[in-house]
C-alpha positions in Angstrom: 34.2 -45.5 66.5 37.5 -43.9 65.7 37.7 -45.4 62.3 34.1 -44.9 61.3 34.1 -41.0 62.3 37.7 -40.6 60.5 36.8 -37.4 58.5 39.5 -38.4 55.8 38.6 -39.3 51.9 40.8 -42.4 52.4 41.1 -44.7 55.4 43.3 -47.5 56.0 43.2 -49.9 59.1 45.7 -52.8 59.8 44.4 -55.1 62.1 44.3 -58.5 63.2 41.6 -61.1 62.9 38.3 -60.7 64.9 39.2 -56.9 65.0 35.5 -56.0 63.4 37.0 -54.5 60.1 33.9 -56.4 57.9 31.5 -55.1 60.7 33.2 -51.1 60.2 32.9 -51.7 56.5 29.5 -52.6 56.1 27.9 -50.2 58.8 29.5 -47.7 56.9 27.5 -48.7 54.0 24.3 -48.8 56.3 24.9 -45.0 56.7 25.1 -44.7 53.0 22.1 -46.2 52.2 20.3 -43.5 54.2 22.2 -40.6 52.7 21.2 -42.1 49.0 17.3 -42.0 50.5 17.3 -38.2 51.2 19.4 -37.5 48.0 17.7 -39.8 45.5 15.5 -36.8 43.9 18.9 -34.9 43.7 20.3 -38.1 41.8 17.3 -38.6 39.8 17.3 -35.2 38.3 21.3 -35.8 37.5 20.5 -39.1 35.9 23.1 -40.4 38.5 23.0 -42.9 41.1 25.1 -43.6 44.5 27.3 -46.8 43.4 29.8 -48.4 45.8 32.0 -51.2 45.5 33.2 -54.3 48.1 36.5 -55.4 46.4 38.2 -58.3 47.8 41.0 -60.7 46.6 37.9 -62.9 45.9 34.2 -63.0 46.2 34.4 -64.8 49.4 36.5 -62.0 51.0 33.9 -59.3 49.9 31.0 -61.6 51.1 31.7 -60.7 54.6 30.9 -57.0 54.2 28.0 -57.3 51.9 26.7 -60.0 54.3 26.9 -57.2 57.1 25.0 -54.9 55.1 22.6 -56.9 53.8 21.7 -58.0 57.2 21.7 -54.2 58.5 19.4 -53.2 55.9 17.1 -56.6 56.3 16.7 -55.8 59.9 15.7 -51.7 59.0 13.0 -53.3 56.6 14.8 -51.4 53.7 12.7 -51.9 50.3 14.9 -53.9 48.2 14.7 -53.1 44.9 13.5 -56.5 43.2 14.5 -57.7 40.5 18.0 -55.9 41.5 19.3 -57.0 45.0 21.0 -60.4 44.9 22.7 -62.3 47.7 24.2 -65.3 46.3 27.7 -65.4 47.5 28.1 -69.1 45.8 27.1 -68.1 42.7 29.6 -64.5 43.0 26.0 -62.5 42.6 25.9 -60.0 45.4 24.2 -56.5 44.5 22.3 -54.3 46.6 19.9 -52.0 45.1 17.5 -49.4 46.6 15.5 -46.5 46.0 14.5 -47.1 42.4 18.2 -47.9 41.5 19.5 -44.6 43.3 21.9 -46.5 45.8 23.5 -49.5 44.3 26.2 -51.8 46.3 28.1 -54.7 44.0 30.5 -57.0 45.8 33.6 -57.6 43.2 36.5 -59.9 42.8 39.8 -58.6 42.6 40.7 -62.2 40.6 39.7 -61.1 37.7 40.6 -57.1 37.4 39.7 -56.7 33.5 35.9 -56.9 35.3 36.6 -54.0 37.4 35.0 -51.2 34.9 31.8 -49.1 35.3 30.3 -46.1 36.4 31.7 -43.6 38.7 31.8 -44.6 42.0 31.0 -42.8 45.3 33.0 -44.9 47.4 34.9 -48.5 47.6 36.1 -50.6 50.4 39.0 -52.6 49.4 39.0 -55.5 51.7 41.8 -57.7 52.4 43.8 -55.3 50.5 47.3 -56.3 51.5 46.4 -59.5 49.4 45.2 -57.5 46.3 47.6 -56.6 43.6 48.5 -52.7 43.9 47.4 -52.0 40.1 44.0 -53.3 40.9 43.6 -50.3 42.9 46.0 -47.8 40.9 44.5 -48.9 37.6 41.1 -50.2 37.8 39.3 -48.9 41.2 41.0 -45.6 41.9 39.7 -44.0 38.4 36.1 -44.8 39.2 36.2 -42.4 42.0 37.2 -39.4 40.3 33.5 -38.3 39.2 32.4 -37.9 42.4 35.5 -37.4 44.6 34.7 -40.7 46.3 36.3 -42.2 49.4 38.0 -45.7 49.6 38.7 -47.8 52.7 41.3 -50.3 52.6 41.1 -53.1 55.6 43.3 -56.0 55.6 45.4 -58.1 58.2 49.3 -57.1 57.4 51.1 -58.9 54.8 54.7 -57.7 55.5 55.7 -54.5 54.1 53.9 -54.0 51.1 51.7 -51.5 49.0 49.2 -51.7 52.0 52.0 -50.6 54.2 52.6 -47.9 52.2 49.4 -46.8 52.4 48.9 -47.2 55.8 52.4 -45.0 56.2 50.4 -42.1 54.3 47.7 -42.2 56.7 50.3 -41.6 59.6 51.8 -38.5 57.7 50.0 -35.5 59.3 50.8 -33.3 56.6 48.5 -35.5 54.2 45.1 -34.7 55.1 43.2 -36.8 52.8 44.7 -39.9 54.5 44.1 -41.5 58.0 45.4 -44.8 59.3 44.7 -47.1 62.1 46.1 -50.2 63.6 45.0 -52.6 66.1 47.0 -55.8 66.3 45.2 -59.2 66.9 47.0 -59.5 70.3 
């Protein structure tokens, strides 16, 4: 709950296996689906949409958060746009579209970063971030957040003191109001 309620633009969660990182990410996007419903006319008037990415080292990493979101929206009987919504993790086709395309979520793989281009994003989940190269964030994902002052959540099991660790440290700095970070060892 503390992580989901963090009121910062960027959130970093370093946690052990089975902590619930994927659950948090998927549920956070469920809330955004409702937000898009209430803002759909505004988006229509502006010719925009609320788009989010779930980016992992591979599609299989992004699939976990995608599955949580897809299952949430299915249980809530949300009216998926068809065509437009695909849940094919084996083929890498994981895309959710609601409200005539005004809410969209795409599962992405960082294995081919040149494919990480597109429209401005309202938010991004960077899953297993410690396993992703830093340039995927700085060169490909971060710039897409500028249009809407979008947010990003970084979740991962730690992989030593790399760029993910540096982001976690940014969240520990009380003077850095845009960042928050959380830690939960597996034990």
